[in-house]
C-alpha positions in Angstrom: 24.3 -92.8 -61.6 21.2 -90.8 -61.0 17.7 -92.4 -60.8 16.9 -90.7 -64.1 20.2 -91.9 -65.7 19.7 -95.3 -64.5 16.1 -95.4 -66.0 17.2 -94.2 -69.2 19.8 -96.9 -69.4 16.9 -99.4 -68.8 15.3 -97.9 -71.9 18.4 -98.4 -74.0 19.4 -101.8 -73.1 16.4 -103.9 -72.2 13.6 -102.8 -74.7 12.7 -104.2 -78.0 10.5 -102.8 -80.8 7.7 -104.4 -82.5 6.8 -101.6 -84.8 9.7 -99.9 -86.6 9.7 -96.3 -87.4 8.5 -96.9 -91.1 5.6 -99.4 -90.1 4.4 -97.1 -87.2 4.5 -93.9 -89.6 2.2 -95.6 -91.9 -0.3 -96.1 -88.8 -0.2 -92.6 -87.8 -0.2 -90.5 -91.0 -2.7 -87.5 -90.4 -3.4 -88.6 -86.9 -5.8 -86.3 -85.1 -7.0 -88.8 -82.4 -10.0 -86.9 -81.4 -11.6 -90.2 -80.2 -9.5 -92.5 -78.0 -8.7 -95.7 -79.8 -9.1 -94.5 -83.3 -6.9 -92.8 -86.0 -8.1 -90.6 -88.7 -6.7 -91.0 -92.1 -8.5 -88.5 -94.4 -12.1 -89.1 -93.7 -11.9 -92.9 -92.7 -11.2 -94.1 -89.3 -8.9 -97.1 -88.6 -8.3 -99.1 -85.6 -5.4 -98.2 -83.5 -2.5 -100.5 -84.0 -2.3 -101.5 -80.2 -4.7 -101.9 -77.4 -4.1 -99.1 -74.7 -3.7 -100.1 -71.1 -5.7 -97.9 -68.6 -2.8 -95.7 -68.0 -2.2 -95.1 -71.8 -5.9 -94.6 -72.4 -5.7 -91.8 -69.6 -2.7 -90.3 -71.4 -4.6 -90.1 -74.6 -7.8 -88.9 -73.2 -6.1 -86.1 -71.3 -3.9 -85.0 -74.2 -6.6 -84.8 -76.4 -8.3 -82.5 -74.0 -5.2 -80.4 -73.1 -3.9 -80.0 -76.6 -6.6 -77.5 -77.1 -5.0 -75.2 -74.6 -5.3 -71.7 -76.1 -1.6 -71.2 -75.1 -0.7 -73.8 -77.7 -2.5 -72.1 -80.6 -4.0 -73.9 -83.5 -0.7 -75.4 -85.2 0.6 -78.3 -83.2 2.3 -81.6 -84.2 2.3 -84.3 -81.5 2.7 -88.0 -80.8 3.3 -90.4 -78.0 4.7 -93.7 -78.5 5.4 -96.8 -76.1 9.0 -97.4 -76.1 8.8 -101.1 -75.5 6.3 -102.1 -78.2 6.7 -99.0 -80.5 2.9 -98.9 -80.5 1.0 -95.5 -81.0 -0.5 -94.1 -77.6 -1.6 -90.8 -79.0 -1.2 -88.5 -82.0 -2.4 -85.0 -83.3 -1.3 -84.1 -86.7 1.7 -86.3 -86.1 3.2 -86.2 -89.6 2.6 -82.5 -90.2 5.9 -80.9 -90.7 6.5 -77.9 -88.7 9.6 -75.6 -87.7 11.5 -77.7 -85.1 13.7 -75.2 -83.9 16.6 -76.8 -81.7 14.8 -80.4 -82.0 16.9 -80.5 -85.4 19.8 -81.1 -83.1 18.7 -84.6 -82.5 19.0 -85.5 -86.3 22.4 -83.9 -86.4 23.8 -85.8 -83.4 22.4 -89.0 -84.8 24.4 -88.3 -88.2 27.5 -87.2 -86.2 27.7 -90.1 -83.8 27.1 -92.6 -86.7 29.5 -91.2 -89.3 32.3 -90.1 -86.9 31.7 -92.5 -84.2 31.3 -91.9 -80.4 35.1 -92.0 -79.7 36.0 -89.5 -82.3 38.2 -86.6 -81.1 38.8 -83.3 -82.8 42.7 -82.3 -83.1 43.9 -78.7 -83.1 47.6 -78.5 -84.3 50.5 -76.2 -84.1 52.9 -76.4 -87.2 56.2 -74.5 -87.5 58.1 -73.6 -90.7 60.1 -70.8 -92.2 59.9 -68.7 -89.0 56.1 -69.1 -88.9 54.0 -70.8 -86.2 50.5 -71.8 -87.6 47.5 -72.8 -85.4 45.5 -75.2 -87.4 41.8 -75.7 -86.6 40.4 -79.0 -86.5 36.7 -78.2 -85.7 37.0 -78.4 -82.1 34.3 -76.1 -80.6 35.2 -76.9 -77.1 38.9 -75.7 -77.3 39.7 -73.5 -74.4 42.2 -71.0 -73.3 43.7 -73.4 -71.0 44.1 -75.7 -74.0 46.0 -73.1 -76.0 48.1 -72.4 -72.8 49.3 -76.1 -72.8 49.9 -75.8 -76.6 52.1 -72.6 -76.0 54.2 -74.3 -73.3 55.1 -77.1 -75.7 55.6 -74.7 -78.7 57.8 -72.3 -76.8 59.9 -75.2 -75.3 60.6 -76.4 -78.8 61.4 -72.9 -80.3 63.9 -72.2 -77.5 65.5 -75.5 -77.8 66.0 -74.6 -81.5 67.3 -71.2 -80.7 64.3 -69.4 -82.2 63.2 -66.2 -80.5 61.0 -64.5 -82.9 58.1 -66.0 -85.1 55.1 -64.9 -87.2 51.8 -66.3 -86.1 49.2 -67.5 -88.6 45.8 -69.3 -88.3 44.7 -71.9 -90.8 40.9 -72.6 -90.7 40.8 -74.1 -94.2 39.1 -77.3 -93.0 35.8 -75.5 -93.7 35.0 -73.2 -96.3 34.3 -69.3 -95.7 31.4 -68.9 -93.5 28.0 -68.3 -95.1 24.4 -67.9 -94.0 22.3 -71.0 -94.1 18.8 -70.8 -95.9 16.5 -69.5 -93.4 19.0 -67.5 -91.4 19.4 -63.8 -91.1 22.3 -61.5 -90.3 20.6 -60.8 -86.9 21.8 -64.3 -85.8 25.5 -63.1 -85.9 27.1 -63.1 -83.2 24.6 -63.6 -80.4 22.8 -66.8 -81.5 25.7 -68.2 -83.5 29.0 -67.2 -84.7 30.2 -67.6 -88.2 31.0 -71.2 -88.6 34.9 -71.6 -88.6 37.2 -74.5 -87.9 39.0 -72.6 -85.2 37.6 -70.9 -82.0 38.6 -70.5 -78.4 36.4 -70.4 -75.3 33.3 -70.6 -77.7 33.6 -66.8 -78.1 31.0 -65.2 -80.3 33.0 -62.9 -82.6 33.0 -62.3 -86.3 36.3 -64.1 -86.9 36.8 -66.8 -84.3 40.0 -68.0 -85.9 41.8 -64.7 -85.8 40.6 -64.3 -82.1 42.1 -67.8 -81.3 45.3 -66.9 -83.1 45.5 -63.5 -81.3 45.0 -65.3 -77.9 47.8 -67.8 -78.8 50.1 -65.2 -80.0 49.7 -63.3 -76.5 50.6 -66.6 -74.9 53.7 -67.1 -76.9 54.8 -63.5 -76.1 54.1 -64.0 -72.3 56.7 -66.9 -72.6 59.4 -64.8 -74.1 58.9 -65.2 -77.8 58.5 -62.2 -79.9 55.6 -62.3 -82.2 56.2 -60.0 -85.4 53.6 -58.5 -87.3 49.8 -59.1 -86.9 48.2 -62.4 -86.8 46.8 -63.3 -90.1 44.9 -66.2 -91.9 47.3 -68.5 -93.8 47.3 -72.1 -94.9 50.0 -74.4 -93.4 52.6 -75.3 -96.0 53.1 -78.8 -97.0 55.9 -80.4 -94.9 55.8 -78.1 -92.0 56.3 -79.9 -88.9 53.8 -80.4 -86.2 55.1 -79.2 -83.0 52.1 -79.6 -80.8 48.7 -80.8 -80.7 45.4 -80.9 -78.6 42.8 -83.5 -78.9 39.2 -82.7 -77.6 37.2 -84.9 -75.5 35.3 -87.7 -77.2 32.4 -87.0 -79.5 29.9 -88.6 -77.3 30.6 -86.2 -74.5 30.6 -83.3 -76.8 27.3 -84.3 -78.1 25.9 -84.8 -74.6 26.9 -81.2 -73.6 25.6 -79.8 -77.0 22.2 -81.3 -76.2 22.1 -80.2 -72.5 22.7 -76.6 -73.2 21.5 -76.4 -76.9 24.7 -75.2 -78.3 24.1 -73.9 -81.7 27.9 -73.4 -82.6 28.9 -77.1 -81.8 25.8 -78.2 -83.7 26.8 -76.4 -86.8 30.5 -77.6 -86.4 29.3 -81.2 -86.1 27.3 -80.9 -89.2 30.5 -79.9 -91.1 32.7 -82.4 -89.8 30.2 -85.2 -90.4 30.1 -84.1 -93.9 33.9 -84.2 -94.2 33.8 -87.7 -92.7 31.4 -88.7 -95.3 33.8 -87.6 -98.0 31.8 -84.4 -98.9 32.5 -80.6 -98.5 31.9 -79.1 -95.1 28.9 -76.9 -96.2 25.4 -76.7 -94.8 24.1 -78.4 -98.1 26.5 -81.5 -97.8 26.0 -81.7 -94.1 22.4 -81.9 -94.3 22.5 -84.3 -97.2 24.5 -86.7 -94.9 21.9 -86.3 -92.1 19.1 -87.4 -94.6 21.3 -90.1 -95.9 21.9 -91.5 -92.3 18.4 -91.3 -91.2 17.3 -93.0 -94.2 19.7 -95.9 -93.6 18.3 -96.2 -90.2 14.8 -96.4 -91.8 13.5 -93.0 -90.5 11.0 -91.8 -93.0 12.2 -88.5 -94.7 8.6 -87.6 -95.9 8.4 -83.9 -95.4 11.7 -83.7 -93.6 13.5 -80.6 -94.5 16.5 -79.1 -92.8 19.1 -76.3 -93.8 21.4 -76.4 -90.8 22.5 -78.4 -88.0 21.3 -76.3 -85.1 17.6 -75.6 -86.1 18.0 -71.9 -86.3 16.8 -72.0 -89.8 13.2 -70.8 -90.2 12.9 -73.0 -93.3 13.5 -76.2 -91.4 10.5 -78.5 -91.4 10.2 -81.9 -89.3 7.0 -83.8 -88.2 6.8 -84.7 -84.5 6.6 -88.3 -85.5 10.1 -88.2 -87.1 11.5 -86.5 -84.0 9.9 -89.3 -81.9 11.3 -91.9 -84.4 14.8 -90.6 -83.9 14.4 -90.7 -80.1 13.0 -94.3 -80.4 16.1 -95.2 -82.5 18.5 -93.7 -80.0 17.0 -95.6 -77.2 17.0 -99.0 -79.0 19.1 -101.8 -77.8 20.3 -102.6 -81.4 21.8 -99.0 -81.8 22.6 -98.1 -78.1 26.3 -98.5 -78.5 26.4 -95.5 -81.1 23.4 -93.5 -80.2 22.8 -93.9 -76.5 24.6 -90.6 -75.9 21.6 -88.6 -77.4 19.4 -90.1 -74.6 22.2 -89.4 -72.0 22.3 -85.9 -73.3 18.6 -84.9 -73.0 18.0 -82.2 -70.3 16.2 -83.6 -67.3 13.2 -81.5 -66.0 14.4 -79.2 -63.2 18.1 -79.9 -64.0 20.2 -76.6 -63.4 22.6 -75.8 -66.1 20.4 -77.3 -68.8 17.8 -75.9 -70.9 15.1 -77.5 -68.6 16.7 -75.9 -65.6 14.8 -73.6 -63.1 16.7 -70.7 -64.5 14.6 -71.1 -67.7 11.4 -71.3 -65.9 10.6 -74.8 -66.9 8.4 -77.4 -65.1 7.7 -74.8 -62.3 3.9 -74.5 -62.5 1.3 -76.3 -60.5 0.6 -78.7 -63.5 4.2 -79.6 -64.4 6.2 -79.4 -61.1 5.3 -83.0 -60.3 7.4 -83.9 -63.3 10.7 -82.6 -62.3 13.3 -85.4 -62.4 10.9 -87.5 -64.2 11.0 -86.2 -67.7 14.0 -86.0 -70.1 13.6 -83.8 -73.3 15.1 -81.7 -75.9 13.9 -78.2 -76.0 13.6 -76.0 -79.1 12.7 -72.2 -79.3 12.5 -69.7 -82.1 10.1 -66.8 -82.6 6.9 -68.6 -83.5 8.2 -72.0 -82.9 8.4 -74.2 -79.7 9.2 -77.6 -79.3 9.7 -80.4 -76.5 10.6 -83.9 -77.3 11.8 -86.8 -75.1 10.9 -89.7 -72.9 9.3 -90.4 -69.4 8.3 -93.5 -67.4 4.5 -93.4 -67.3 2.1 -94.7 -64.6 2.0 -98.0 -66.1 5.8 -98.3 -65.6 6.6 -98.4 -69.3 8.6 -95.6 -70.9 6.7 -93.3 -73.3 8.5 -91.4 -76.2 6.8 -88.0 -77.0 7.2 -85.1 -79.3 5.3 -81.9 -79.2 6.0 -79.1 -81.8 4.1 -75.9 -81.8 4.2 -73.2 -84.3 2.5 -69.8 -84.7 1.1 -69.3 -81.2 0.3 -65.8 -80.2 0.6 -66.4 -76.7 3.7 -65.3 -74.5 6.4 -67.9 -75.2 6.9 -68.6 -71.5 3.2 -69.6 -71.4 3.6 -71.8 -74.5 6.5 -73.5 -72.8 4.5 -74.0 -69.6 1.8 -75.7 -71.7 4.1 -78.1 -73.3 5.7 -78.9 -69.9 2.1 -79.8 -68.8 1.8 -82.1 -71.7 4.9 -83.9 -70.9 3.7 -84.1 -67.2 0.6 -85.6 -68.7 2.5 -88.3 -70.4 4.3 -89.1 -67.2 1.0 -89.3 -65.6 1.8 -87.2 -62.5 -0.7 -84.5 -63.8 -3.9 -86.4 -63.5 
């Protein structure tokens, strides 16, 4: 276990919470915190709910200054809370709902892990009947060509034993309804940012019809093993009573969620939204998936005031979430009470400087004079859309206590890379290494 992982485990298993999300939210409504130790609610000032230690006071003072950075524009929702006590350290328009970009994936992950369970696996099946082999999608966005290769081995062995040398190939992706655009999406997202959401895909390929693509790959694998495939691969629904001749089960959901968060995979997020809806007894649609997310967060006590999402990935430009809500979700994921189910969200947060993640050096993150000191010390989920950049996570501050933070910026006219550098600097400020 790495030092950063060991530290995060400490957050999960050894801390308590004196202020729950709902109580803390009541204390930070309309927080601007221009003066350390006070919170503004409308035009009235109230005492902060906790007494800040010297390290926390330094965080609050420095953030109040650095949040004025011109690279951050004029619209930012931000908050820092102490992970042990739940007390507010600093806030700036903390309950103002802004476009969260991929920070939305934290809410999607919470619902998926809660409804499906961390040990859930997605099953891709092959069924046979009346001379037709049908590849049945089960919502596994991690299915690979190697997995199909193994399925083909099993299927061909069975066909040859039965004396079958020629088959038709069909794909059944009826688990999900036909793909549609979410509110706030545009056609320009296809196929670069996200593929049309279907229940069957191989190698995560971004093509218009991922199901047919997977079926064509499977048909080729059958042919390579001596089975004649007649006609073109087409869509079809597996008939009742057809025999399952092979199946593949994905890795456990906890591992899928961790990977999805590390690389901010939009396709996995959208698939999780649909499978979560199905597991909750609802149709696999954007609308029903997001309704389940709201229901789950509400059951955990996370306030849904000004919380609006239309997808699972955060690609929707109509999504709105306050920084305080994102912080509350991270607080929930790190709590001892919910660690068995939600700890994988914390484990999946990219670590500053971690190659292969969205906070890796290949993305130019935490590489300035102000933020380099936080490499390996900050774990956070990124979020990037045109006009919206977010960074939310946790770090151990100078006082030796873990802090949860969320910064969401909208509308800056600065170069996005410069805005990201500014947010990395805010995270380094919370850590305390940028004095």
